[in-house]
BALOBA-1460 file (C-alpha; in Angstrom, 3 decimals):
// residues 357
<rec num="1" residu="m" x="0.000" y="0.000" z="0.000"/>
<rec num="2" residu="h" x="1.561" y="3.262" z="-1.191"/>
<rec num="3" residu="v" x="0.270" y="6.262" z="0.783"/>
<rec num="4" residu="s" x="0.627" y="9.850" z="-0.479"/>
<rec num="5" residu="l" x="-1.022" y="13.149" z="0.366"/>
<rec num="6" residu="g" x="-2.436" y="13.493" z="-3.138"/>
<rec num="7" residu="t" x="-2.282" y="12.233" z="-6.693"/>
<rec num="8" residu="h" x="-1.893" y="15.515" z="-8.516"/>
<rec num="9" residu="v" x="0.912" y="16.023" z="-11.030"/>
<rec num="10" residu="g" x="4.362" y="16.396" z="-9.446"/>
<rec num="11" residu="g" x="7.716" y="14.664" z="-9.223"/>
<rec num="12" residu="m" x="6.820" y="12.354" z="-6.353"/>
<rec num="13" residu="e" x="3.437" y="11.547" z="-7.866"/>
<rec num="14" residu="k" x="5.093" y="10.667" z="-11.190"/>
<rec num="15" residu="l" x="7.221" y="8.153" z="-9.305"/>
<rec num="16" residu="l" x="4.071" y="6.446" z="-8.040"/>
<rec num="17" residu="v" x="3.158" y="5.704" z="-11.654"/>
<rec num="18" residu="e" x="6.612" y="4.207" z="-12.187"/>
<rec num="19" residu="f" x="6.055" y="1.925" z="-9.200"/>
<rec num="20" residu="a" x="2.823" y="0.814" z="-10.866"/>
<rec num="21" residu="r" x="4.586" y="0.192" z="-14.183"/>
<rec num="22" residu="y" x="7.667" y="-1.633" z="-12.973"/>
<rec num="23" residu="t" x="6.921" y="-3.446" z="-9.710"/>
<rec num="24" residu="d" x="6.933" y="-7.240" z="-10.089"/>
<rec num="25" residu="r" x="3.207" y="-8.100" z="-10.115"/>
<rec num="26" residu="d" x="3.917" y="-11.790" z="-9.640"/>
<rec num="27" residu="r" x="5.207" y="-10.957" z="-6.179"/>
<rec num="28" residu="f" x="3.488" y="-7.685" z="-5.191"/>
<rec num="29" residu="e" x="-0.104" y="-6.489" z="-5.420"/>
<rec num="30" residu="l" x="-0.206" y="-2.688" z="-5.339"/>
<rec num="31" residu="t" x="-2.857" y="-0.369" z="-3.949"/>
<rec num="32" residu="f" x="-2.463" y="3.410" z="-3.754"/>
<rec num="33" residu="v" x="-3.981" y="5.712" z="-1.146"/>
<rec num="34" residu="s" x="-4.490" y="9.418" z="-1.782"/>
<rec num="35" residu="l" x="-5.295" y="11.160" z="1.496"/>
<rec num="36" residu="q" x="-6.790" y="14.085" z="-0.415"/>
<rec num="37" residu="e" x="-9.224" y="13.833" z="-3.314"/>
<rec num="38" residu="r" x="-7.834" y="12.150" z="-6.397"/>
<rec num="39" residu="g" x="-5.893" y="13.988" z="-9.084"/>
<rec num="40" residu="d" x="-4.843" y="13.222" z="-12.657"/>
<rec num="41" residu="v" x="-2.202" y="10.701" z="-11.560"/>
<rec num="42" residu="a" x="-4.921" y="8.442" z="-10.096"/>
<rec num="43" residu="r" x="-6.200" y="7.771" z="-13.614"/>
<rec num="44" residu="e" x="-2.718" y="6.739" z="-14.762"/>
<rec num="45" residu="l" x="-2.381" y="4.387" z="-11.790"/>
<rec num="46" residu="e" x="-5.712" y="2.755" z="-12.600"/>
<rec num="47" residu="q" x="-4.666" y="2.375" z="-16.242"/>
<rec num="48" residu="q" x="-1.776" y="0.283" z="-14.911"/>
<rec num="49" residu="g" x="-4.290" y="-2.029" z="-13.220"/>
<rec num="50" residu="c" x="-3.887" y="-0.642" z="-9.683"/>
<rec num="51" residu="s" x="-6.598" y="0.332" z="-7.219"/>
<rec num="52" residu="v" x="-6.639" y="3.922" z="-5.952"/>
<rec num="53" residu="i" x="-8.474" y="4.821" z="-2.736"/>
<rec num="54" residu="d" x="-8.978" y="8.485" z="-1.887"/>
<rec num="55" residu="f" x="-10.040" y="9.803" z="1.520"/>
<rec num="56" residu="h" x="-10.947" y="13.417" z="0.594"/>
<rec num="57" residu="k" x="-8.900" y="14.903" z="3.410"/>
<rec num="58" residu="r" x="-9.490" y="18.626" z="3.905"/>
<rec num="59" residu="d" x="-6.895" y="21.181" z="5.000"/>
<rec num="60" residu="g" x="-5.791" y="21.008" z="8.627"/>
<rec num="61" residu="l" x="-5.435" y="18.094" z="11.026"/>
<rec num="62" residu="s" x="-7.753" y="15.100" z="10.574"/>
<rec num="63" residu="p" x="-7.209" y="12.763" z="13.569"/>
<rec num="64" residu="g" x="-10.040" y="10.469" z="12.491"/>
<rec num="65" residu="l" x="-8.190" y="9.719" z="9.291"/>
<rec num="66" residu="v" x="-5.748" y="7.496" z="11.197"/>
<rec num="67" residu="l" x="-8.580" y="5.164" z="12.239"/>
<rec num="68" residu="r" x="-10.083" y="5.139" z="8.750"/>
<rec num="69" residu="l" x="-6.704" y="4.266" z="7.268"/>
<rec num="70" residu="a" x="-6.122" y="1.549" z="9.857"/>
<rec num="71" residu="n" x="-9.472" y="-0.018" z="9.012"/>
<rec num="72" residu="q" x="-8.553" y="0.031" z="5.327"/>
<rec num="73" residu="f" x="-5.217" y="-1.663" z="6.020"/>
<rec num="74" residu="r" x="-6.972" y="-4.390" z="8.033"/>
<rec num="75" residu="e" x="-9.638" y="-4.906" z="5.376"/>
<rec num="76" residu="l" x="-7.050" y="-5.362" z="2.626"/>
<rec num="77" residu="r" x="-4.672" y="-7.373" z="4.864"/>
<rec num="78" residu="v" x="-1.782" y="-5.131" z="3.897"/>
<rec num="79" residu="d" x="1.742" y="-6.543" z="4.347"/>
<rec num="80" residu="v" x="3.750" y="-3.392" z="3.593"/>
<rec num="81" residu="v" x="2.811" y="0.269" z="4.015"/>
<rec num="82" residu="h" x="5.021" y="2.644" z="2.039"/>
<rec num="83" residu="t" x="4.459" y="6.326" z="2.879"/>
<rec num="84" residu="h" x="5.713" y="9.177" z="0.694"/>
<rec num="85" residu="n" x="6.649" y="12.523" z="2.282"/>
<rec num="86" residu="t" x="5.770" y="13.816" z="5.724"/>
<rec num="87" residu="a" x="1.991" y="14.300" z="5.487"/>
<rec num="88" residu="a" x="1.492" y="10.680" z="4.411"/>
<rec num="89" residu="m" x="3.899" y="9.580" z="7.144"/>
<rec num="90" residu="f" x="1.925" y="11.524" z="9.777"/>
<rec num="91" residu="y" x="-1.220" y="9.471" z="9.133"/>
<rec num="92" residu="g" x="0.146" y="6.309" z="7.561"/>
<rec num="93" residu="v" x="2.636" y="5.249" z="10.223"/>
<rec num="94" residu="p" x="0.223" y="5.361" z="13.221"/>
<rec num="95" residu="a" x="-2.470" y="3.681" z="11.110"/>
<rec num="96" residu="a" x="-0.065" y="0.890" z="10.169"/>
<rec num="97" residu="k" x="0.799" y="0.309" z="13.827"/>
<rec num="98" residu="l" x="-2.854" y="0.302" z="14.880"/>
<rec num="99" residu="s" x="-3.748" y="-2.220" z="12.196"/>
<rec num="100" residu="g" x="-0.845" y="-4.560" z="12.938"/>
<rec num="101" residu="v" x="1.119" y="-3.988" z="9.717"/>
<rec num="102" residu="k" x="4.621" y="-5.164" z="10.498"/>
<rec num="103" residu="t" x="6.550" y="-3.503" z="7.648"/>
<rec num="104" residu="v" x="6.476" y="0.268" z="7.250"/>
<rec num="105" residu="i" x="8.754" y="2.029" z="4.767"/>
<rec num="106" residu="h" x="8.900" y="5.800" z="4.468"/>
<rec num="107" residu="t" x="10.465" y="7.779" z="1.620"/>
<rec num="108" residu="r" x="11.647" y="11.320" z="2.131"/>
<rec num="109" residu="h" x="11.528" y="12.788" z="-1.390"/>
<rec num="110" residu="g" x="12.674" y="16.307" z="-0.511"/>
<rec num="111" residu="q" x="14.759" y="18.165" z="2.045"/>
<rec num="112" residu="r" x="11.906" y="19.298" z="4.348"/>
<rec num="113" residu="l" x="12.906" y="22.914" z="3.691"/>
<rec num="114" residu="g" x="11.521" y="25.265" z="6.349"/>
<rec num="115" residu="a" x="10.430" y="22.544" z="8.776"/>
<rec num="116" residu="t" x="9.995" y="23.841" z="12.342"/>
<rec num="117" residu="k" x="11.598" y="22.258" z="15.407"/>
<rec num="118" residu="r" x="8.216" y="20.852" z="16.366"/>
<rec num="119" residu="q" x="7.689" y="19.334" z="12.923"/>
<rec num="120" residu="t" x="11.168" y="17.810" z="13.033"/>
<rec num="121" residu="a" x="10.434" y="16.326" z="16.469"/>
<rec num="122" residu="v" x="7.248" y="14.733" z="15.072"/>
<rec num="123" residu="f" x="9.206" y="13.398" z="12.067"/>
<rec num="124" residu="r" x="11.806" y="11.901" z="14.426"/>
<rec num="125" residu="w" x="9.083" y="10.242" z="16.545"/>
<rec num="126" residu="l" x="7.257" y="8.827" z="13.506"/>
<rec num="127" residu="a" x="10.530" y="7.434" z="12.153"/>
<rec num="128" residu="k" x="10.691" y="5.128" z="15.184"/>
<rec num="129" residu="g" x="7.616" y="3.385" z="13.793"/>
<rec num="130" residu="c" x="9.309" y="2.667" z="10.452"/>
<rec num="131" residu="n" x="11.465" y="-0.266" z="9.460"/>
<rec num="132" residu="q" x="13.393" y="2.037" z="7.136"/>
<rec num="133" residu="v" x="13.413" y="5.754" z="6.362"/>
<rec num="134" residu="v" x="14.577" y="6.083" z="2.771"/>
<rec num="135" residu="s" x="15.980" y="9.227" z="1.185"/>
<rec num="136" residu="v" x="16.255" y="9.759" z="-2.572"/>
<rec num="137" residu="c" x="19.807" y="11.111" z="-2.193"/>
<rec num="138" residu="e" x="22.754" y="10.909" z="0.202"/>
<rec num="139" residu="d" x="22.224" y="14.523" z="1.224"/>
<rec num="140" residu="g" x="18.702" y="13.688" z="2.394"/>
<rec num="141" residu="a" x="19.979" y="10.679" z="4.343"/>
<rec num="142" residu="r" x="22.546" y="12.898" z="6.073"/>
<rec num="143" residu="l" x="19.827" y="15.401" z="6.984"/>
<rec num="144" residu="t" x="17.645" y="12.604" z="8.363"/>
<rec num="145" residu="i" x="20.453" y="11.455" z="10.669"/>
<rec num="146" residu="d" x="21.207" y="15.066" z="11.656"/>
<rec num="147" residu="e" x="17.543" y="15.418" z="12.641"/>
<rec num="148" residu="g" x="17.982" y="12.644" z="15.185"/>
<rec num="149" residu="v" x="16.774" y="9.548" z="13.358"/>
<rec num="150" residu="d" x="18.714" y="6.386" z="14.242"/>
<rec num="151" residu="s" x="21.239" y="5.826" z="11.435"/>
<rec num="152" residu="r" x="20.350" y="2.104" z="11.438"/>
<rec num="153" residu="l" x="16.909" y="3.053" z="10.111"/>
<rec num="154" residu="v" x="18.239" y="5.282" z="7.321"/>
<rec num="155" residu="a" x="18.740" y="4.133" z="3.727"/>
<rec num="156" residu="t" x="19.270" y="5.783" z="0.344"/>
<rec num="157" residu="i" x="17.558" y="4.750" z="-2.893"/>
<rec num="158" residu="c" x="18.107" y="7.269" z="-5.666"/>
<rec num="159" residu="n" x="15.288" y="8.228" z="-8.007"/>
<rec num="160" residu="g" x="15.243" y="6.815" z="-11.512"/>
<rec num="161" residu="v" x="13.878" y="7.618" z="-14.958"/>
<rec num="162" residu="d" x="12.398" y="5.477" z="-17.734"/>
<rec num="163" residu="l" x="14.985" y="5.683" z="-20.512"/>
<rec num="164" residu="s" x="12.585" y="4.180" z="-23.050"/>
<rec num="165" residu="r" x="10.385" y="7.287" z="-22.796"/>
<rec num="166" residu="f" x="13.296" y="9.741" z="-22.782"/>
<rec num="167" residu="e" x="15.510" y="8.644" z="-25.648"/>
<rec num="168" residu="f" x="18.754" y="10.453" z="-26.415"/>
<rec num="169" residu="a" x="18.341" y="13.544" z="-28.620"/>
<rec num="170" residu="g" x="21.133" y="15.937" z="-27.633"/>
<rec num="171" residu="p" x="20.951" y="19.729" z="-27.471"/>
<rec num="172" residu="r" x="19.273" y="21.551" z="-30.354"/>
<rec num="173" residu="s" x="21.879" y="23.396" z="-32.427"/>
<rec num="174" residu="n" x="22.612" y="24.659" z="-35.934"/>
<rec num="175" residu="g" x="26.155" y="23.340" z="-35.836"/>
<rec num="176" residu="s" x="27.888" y="26.550" z="-34.812"/>
<rec num="177" residu="c" x="25.827" y="27.397" z="-31.719"/>
<rec num="178" residu="l" x="22.891" y="26.159" z="-29.694"/>
<rec num="179" residu="n" x="19.582" y="27.412" z="-31.055"/>
<rec num="180" residu="g" x="16.991" y="25.692" z="-28.878"/>
<rec num="181" residu="p" x="15.422" y="27.317" z="-25.830"/>
<rec num="182" residu="v" x="16.851" y="27.126" z="-22.345"/>
<rec num="183" residu="t" x="14.218" y="24.997" z="-20.619"/>
<rec num="184" residu="m" x="13.019" y="24.534" z="-17.058"/>
<rec num="185" residu="v" x="10.404" y="21.972" z="-15.968"/>
<rec num="186" residu="a" x="9.119" y="22.337" z="-12.415"/>
<rec num="187" residu="r" x="6.261" y="23.298" z="-10.175"/>
<rec num="188" residu="l" x="6.352" y="27.062" z="-9.883"/>
<rec num="189" residu="s" x="6.813" y="27.317" z="-6.125"/>
<rec num="190" residu="a" x="9.117" y="29.451" z="-3.990"/>
<rec num="191" residu="e" x="11.797" y="26.791" z="-3.422"/>
<rec num="192" residu="k" x="12.425" y="26.549" z="-7.182"/>
<rec num="193" residu="d" x="13.676" y="30.187" z="-7.157"/>
<rec num="194" residu="v" x="12.597" y="30.966" z="-10.709"/>
<rec num="195" residu="p" x="13.189" y="34.741" z="-10.202"/>
<rec num="196" residu="t" x="16.945" y="34.083" z="-10.091"/>
<rec num="197" residu="l" x="16.701" y="32.230" z="-13.413"/>
<rec num="198" residu="i" x="14.714" y="35.040" z="-15.047"/>
<rec num="199" residu="r" x="17.223" y="37.653" z="-13.891"/>
<rec num="200" residu="a" x="20.095" y="35.429" z="-15.051"/>
<rec num="201" residu="m" x="18.480" y="35.192" z="-18.479"/>
<rec num="202" residu="e" x="18.179" y="38.982" z="-18.659"/>
<rec num="203" residu="l" x="21.907" y="39.235" z="-17.958"/>
<rec num="204" residu="a" x="22.854" y="36.392" z="-20.309"/>
<rec num="205" residu="i" x="20.940" y="37.847" z="-23.259"/>
<rec num="206" residu="r" x="23.263" y="40.847" z="-23.227"/>
<rec num="207" residu="s" x="26.149" y="38.547" z="-24.259"/>
<rec num="208" residu="a" x="24.204" y="35.826" z="-26.068"/>
<rec num="209" residu="e" x="21.615" y="37.505" z="-28.239"/>
<rec num="210" residu="g" x="18.773" y="35.228" z="-29.231"/>
<rec num="211" residu="l" x="18.612" y="33.206" z="-26.017"/>
<rec num="212" residu="k" x="15.063" y="32.163" z="-25.149"/>
<rec num="213" residu="l" x="13.648" y="30.629" z="-21.973"/>
<rec num="214" residu="r" x="10.789" y="28.140" z="-21.725"/>
<rec num="215" residu="i" x="9.235" y="27.567" z="-18.318"/>
<rec num="216" residu="i" x="7.129" y="24.395" z="-18.244"/>
<rec num="217" residu="g" x="4.888" y="23.868" z="-15.241"/>
<rec num="218" residu="d" x="2.432" y="25.746" z="-13.097"/>
<rec num="219" residu="g" x="2.072" y="26.713" z="-9.470"/>
<rec num="220" residu="p" x="1.420" y="29.462" z="-6.923"/>
<rec num="221" residu="e" x="4.303" y="31.682" z="-8.098"/>
<rec num="222" residu="r" x="3.260" y="31.924" z="-11.734"/>
<rec num="223" residu="v" x="1.461" y="35.275" z="-11.533"/>
<rec num="224" residu="s" x="4.347" y="36.995" z="-9.748"/>
<rec num="225" residu="l" x="6.842" y="35.467" z="-12.188"/>
<rec num="226" residu="e" x="4.890" y="36.735" z="-15.167"/>
<rec num="227" residu="s" x="4.854" y="40.180" z="-13.545"/>
<rec num="228" residu="l" x="8.633" y="40.033" z="-13.098"/>
<rec num="229" residu="v" x="9.129" y="39.139" z="-16.769"/>
<rec num="230" residu="k" x="6.917" y="42.047" z="-17.794"/>
<rec num="231" residu="s" x="8.717" y="44.505" z="-15.494"/>
<rec num="232" residu="l" x="12.051" y="43.487" z="-17.060"/>
<rec num="233" residu="g" x="10.677" y="43.826" z="-20.586"/>
<rec num="234" residu="m" x="11.436" y="40.181" z="-21.358"/>
<rec num="235" residu="q" x="8.076" y="39.073" z="-22.747"/>
<rec num="236" residu="n" x="9.670" y="38.138" z="-26.084"/>
<rec num="237" residu="a" x="12.398" y="36.083" z="-24.406"/>
<rec num="238" residu="v" x="10.422" y="34.098" z="-21.802"/>
<rec num="239" residu="e" x="7.528" y="31.742" z="-22.524"/>
<rec num="240" residu="f" x="5.332" y="30.266" z="-19.788"/>
<rec num="241" residu="m" x="3.946" y="27.002" z="-21.159"/>
<rec num="242" residu="g" x="1.982" y="25.808" z="-18.125"/>
<rec num="243" residu="q" x="1.428" y="22.166" z="-17.250"/>
<rec num="244" residu="r" x="2.205" y="19.918" z="-20.229"/>
<rec num="245" residu="n" x="1.883" y="16.228" z="-21.027"/>
<rec num="246" residu="d" x="4.512" y="16.289" z="-23.788"/>
<rec num="247" residu="v" x="7.602" y="17.045" z="-21.699"/>
<rec num="248" residu="a" x="9.753" y="14.481" z="-23.518"/>
<rec num="249" residu="a" x="9.051" y="16.158" z="-26.866"/>
<rec num="250" residu="l" x="9.684" y="19.637" z="-25.450"/>
<rec num="251" residu="l" x="13.019" y="18.534" z="-23.979"/>
<rec num="252" residu="a" x="14.023" y="17.296" z="-27.442"/>
<rec num="253" residu="e" x="13.561" y="20.872" z="-28.700"/>
<rec num="254" residu="a" x="15.758" y="22.394" z="-25.957"/>
<rec num="255" residu="s" x="19.435" y="23.301" z="-25.938"/>
<rec num="256" residu="v" x="20.033" y="23.514" z="-22.160"/>
<rec num="257" residu="f" x="18.138" y="22.381" z="-19.083"/>
<rec num="258" residu="v" x="18.255" y="24.650" z="-16.040"/>
<rec num="259" residu="l" x="17.291" y="23.989" z="-12.417"/>
<rec num="260" residu="p" x="17.607" y="27.059" z="-10.111"/>
<rec num="261" residu="s" x="16.262" y="25.435" z="-6.913"/>
<rec num="262" residu="l" x="17.012" y="26.544" z="-3.366"/>
<rec num="263" residu="s" x="16.281" y="22.991" z="-2.171"/>
<rec num="264" residu="e" x="16.138" y="19.707" z="-4.061"/>
<rec num="265" residu="g" x="16.162" y="15.961" z="-3.508"/>
<rec num="266" residu="i" x="16.847" y="14.337" z="-6.854"/>
<rec num="267" residu="s" x="14.739" y="16.048" z="-9.475"/>
<rec num="268" residu="l" x="13.015" y="13.716" z="-11.924"/>
<rec num="269" residu="t" x="12.932" y="16.418" z="-14.578"/>
<rec num="270" residu="l" x="16.695" y="16.814" z="-14.185"/>
<rec num="271" residu="l" x="17.140" y="13.082" z="-14.836"/>
<rec num="272" residu="e" x="14.735" y="13.238" z="-17.787"/>
<rec num="273" residu="a" x="16.652" y="16.141" z="-19.325"/>
<rec num="274" residu="m" x="19.983" y="14.360" z="-18.910"/>
<rec num="275" residu="a" x="18.489" y="11.206" z="-20.421"/>
<rec num="276" residu="r" x="17.515" y="13.335" z="-23.413"/>
<rec num="277" residu="g" x="21.153" y="14.404" z="-23.692"/>
<rec num="278" residu="l" x="20.854" y="18.008" z="-22.518"/>
<rec num="279" residu="p" x="23.698" y="19.827" z="-20.755"/>
<rec num="280" residu="v" x="22.566" y="21.175" z="-17.382"/>
<rec num="281" residu="v" x="22.935" y="24.390" z="-15.403"/>
<rec num="282" residu="a" x="21.788" y="23.693" z="-11.846"/>
<rec num="283" residu="t" x="22.250" y="25.015" z="-8.344"/>
<rec num="284" residu="d" x="24.645" y="23.230" z="-6.020"/>
<rec num="285" residu="v" x="21.991" y="22.154" z="-3.488"/>
<rec num="286" residu="g" x="20.576" y="18.949" z="-2.000"/>
<rec num="287" residu="g" x="20.998" y="15.863" z="-4.152"/>
<rec num="288" residu="t" x="21.728" y="17.727" z="-7.397"/>
<rec num="289" residu="p" x="25.542" y="17.473" z="-7.043"/>
<rec num="290" residu="e" x="25.095" y="13.705" z="-6.752"/>
<rec num="291" residu="v" x="23.643" y="13.740" z="-10.281"/>
<rec num="292" residu="v" x="25.368" y="16.587" z="-12.127"/>
<rec num="293" residu="i" x="29.150" y="16.447" z="-12.557"/>
<rec num="294" residu="d" x="30.357" y="20.039" z="-12.607"/>
<rec num="295" residu="g" x="32.203" y="20.624" z="-15.857"/>
<rec num="296" residu="g" x="31.359" y="17.086" z="-17.022"/>
<rec num="297" residu="t" x="27.582" y="16.902" z="-17.522"/>
<rec num="298" residu="g" x="26.881" y="20.583" z="-16.993"/>
<rec num="299" residu="f" x="27.623" y="23.376" z="-14.556"/>
<rec num="300" residu="l" x="26.808" y="23.696" z="-10.848"/>
<rec num="301" residu="v" x="26.335" y="27.250" z="-9.565"/>
<rec num="302" residu="p" x="25.592" y="28.665" z="-6.105"/>
<rec num="303" residu="a" x="21.901" y="29.035" z="-5.271"/>
<rec num="304" residu="g" x="20.608" y="32.559" z="-5.818"/>
<rec num="305" residu="d" x="23.703" y="33.640" z="-7.776"/>
<rec num="306" residu="v" x="22.377" y="35.473" z="-10.832"/>
<rec num="307" residu="a" x="25.790" y="36.275" z="-12.330"/>
<rec num="308" residu="s" x="27.136" y="32.715" z="-12.068"/>
<rec num="309" residu="m" x="24.006" y="31.261" z="-13.621"/>
<rec num="310" residu="a" x="24.156" y="33.783" z="-16.457"/>
<rec num="311" residu="d" x="27.823" y="33.011" z="-17.103"/>
<rec num="312" residu="a" x="27.101" y="29.270" z="-17.302"/>
<rec num="313" residu="l" x="24.232" y="29.801" z="-19.756"/>
<rec num="314" residu="v" x="26.394" y="31.995" z="-21.979"/>
<rec num="315" residu="e" x="29.284" y="29.490" z="-21.848"/>
<rec num="316" residu="l" x="27.071" y="26.669" z="-23.098"/>
<rec num="317" residu="h" x="25.396" y="28.848" z="-25.731"/>
<rec num="318" residu="q" x="28.743" y="29.832" z="-27.203"/>
<rec num="319" residu="n" x="30.486" y="26.442" z="-26.975"/>
<rec num="320" residu="t" x="28.398" y="23.954" z="-28.904"/>
<rec num="321" residu="g" x="31.009" y="21.191" z="-28.846"/>
<rec num="322" residu="a" x="31.274" y="21.242" z="-25.068"/>
<rec num="323" residu="a" x="27.486" y="21.355" z="-24.698"/>
<rec num="324" residu="v" x="27.015" y="18.333" z="-26.945"/>
<rec num="325" residu="e" x="29.664" y="16.335" z="-25.088"/>
<rec num="326" residu="m" x="28.159" y="17.249" z="-21.714"/>
<rec num="327" residu="g" x="24.807" y="15.992" z="-22.992"/>
<rec num="328" residu="r" x="26.365" y="12.683" z="-24.044"/>
<rec num="329" residu="q" x="28.023" y="12.278" z="-20.657"/>
<rec num="330" residu="g" x="24.755" y="13.132" z="-18.908"/>
<rec num="331" residu="r" x="22.899" y="10.401" z="-20.781"/>
<rec num="332" residu="k" x="25.640" y="7.931" z="-19.928"/>
<rec num="333" residu="r" x="25.463" y="8.856" z="-16.248"/>
<rec num="334" residu="v" x="21.712" y="8.299" z="-16.103"/>
<rec num="335" residu="e" x="22.085" y="4.943" z="-17.860"/>
<rec num="336" residu="q" x="24.658" y="3.855" z="-15.303"/>
<rec num="337" residu="h" x="23.093" y="5.122" z="-12.068"/>
<rec num="338" residu="f" x="19.539" y="6.451" z="-12.392"/>
<rec num="339" residu="t" x="17.235" y="4.030" z="-14.222"/>
<rec num="340" residu="i" x="13.715" y="3.421" z="-12.992"/>
<rec num="341" residu="q" x="14.227" y="-0.345" z="-13.118"/>
<rec num="342" residu="r" x="17.132" y="-0.108" z="-10.672"/>
<rec num="343" residu="m" x="15.112" y="2.111" z="-8.335"/>
<rec num="344" residu="v" x="12.090" y="-0.200" z="-8.204"/>
<rec num="345" residu="r" x="14.244" y="-3.330" z="-7.759"/>
<rec num="346" residu="d" x="16.011" y="-1.664" z="-4.819"/>
<rec num="347" residu="y" x="12.664" y="-0.966" z="-3.146"/>
<rec num="348" residu="e" x="11.492" y="-4.531" z="-3.801"/>
<rec num="349" residu="r" x="14.622" y="-5.885" z="-2.124"/>
<rec num="350" residu="l" x="13.912" y="-3.600" z="0.822"/>
<rec num="351" residu="y" x="10.308" y="-4.847" z="1.113"/>
<rec num="352" residu="r" x="11.475" y="-8.465" z="1.037"/>
<rec num="353" residu="s" x="14.260" y="-7.929" z="3.539"/>
<rec num="354" residu="e" x="11.789" y="-6.543" z="6.074"/>
<rec num="355" residu="t" x="9.053" y="-9.157" z="5.557"/>
<rec num="356" residu="t" x="8.591" y="-12.855" z="4.851"/>
<rec num="357" residu="l" x="7.263" y="-12.082" z="1.336"/>
């Protein structure tokens, strides 16, 4: 039983679909719980032959939800509860204990940016009810231990991407220079720090005329970001494309992938872009340095550093040969370390090691 807060489109939710696609159905029967009302991802899960149960949780605390979840676990005779991110952990772990589920796995997909001391104390207490607390990167595992979780409970399983759906394309170029758009794919929320990217683009355009930026995704910051673009007079250089279902095709049209985050686990869109063969400009935060080799598959820059990000974008725009080679090395790195098959197999081994399955 995979438990998540919701099933709306996002990086973690996309991974749920990959679990549905690649988990060994001869050994595991999957059911997905959405604590909130169902989103678009629920339909994809059902298309993979999985049941999705939604509990229509409203905002705020819902103590009764623990009992409802526990009853559901008992009814389905669940062997393993796998919670994703803190909200699911908050309800899923106590429910698993109440219902007698012996194996509880939790995955920390992000860095818990901005968590209060009280929230961290609750996270630490809930972790005691888990067989394993998994992070998607070594940086997240280190943070988990620093927050007081017993290191014996902490494991790392890196995210993965389906290479068959993100075939190698390389950066778009005309031979002498890159001529595809700089592309970002992300939820438009504060931790993605898109304003730094927009200001970096304004600076980069002064040296690399013709640079364009595509921002794919939606979120609470979109209106303010569009206002920033307008105030800088960059409407002709920046395109907001909203939520899209053709990300693989759009990445094939790009020349560079950029990730300006203030906090990051291991971004799925970063892995998808590297699988497509795009050189990367990304901030040196969280799990990103575990994926991007600075100077090898792209450039790492300090978070919030407009000038450094602009310099990296200009360098790639003006050095097509280096950009193409970085894209090749990025694809190779994903093939070696970040496939979805490897990720799912690692979780299956973890389930089996903690149960008699």
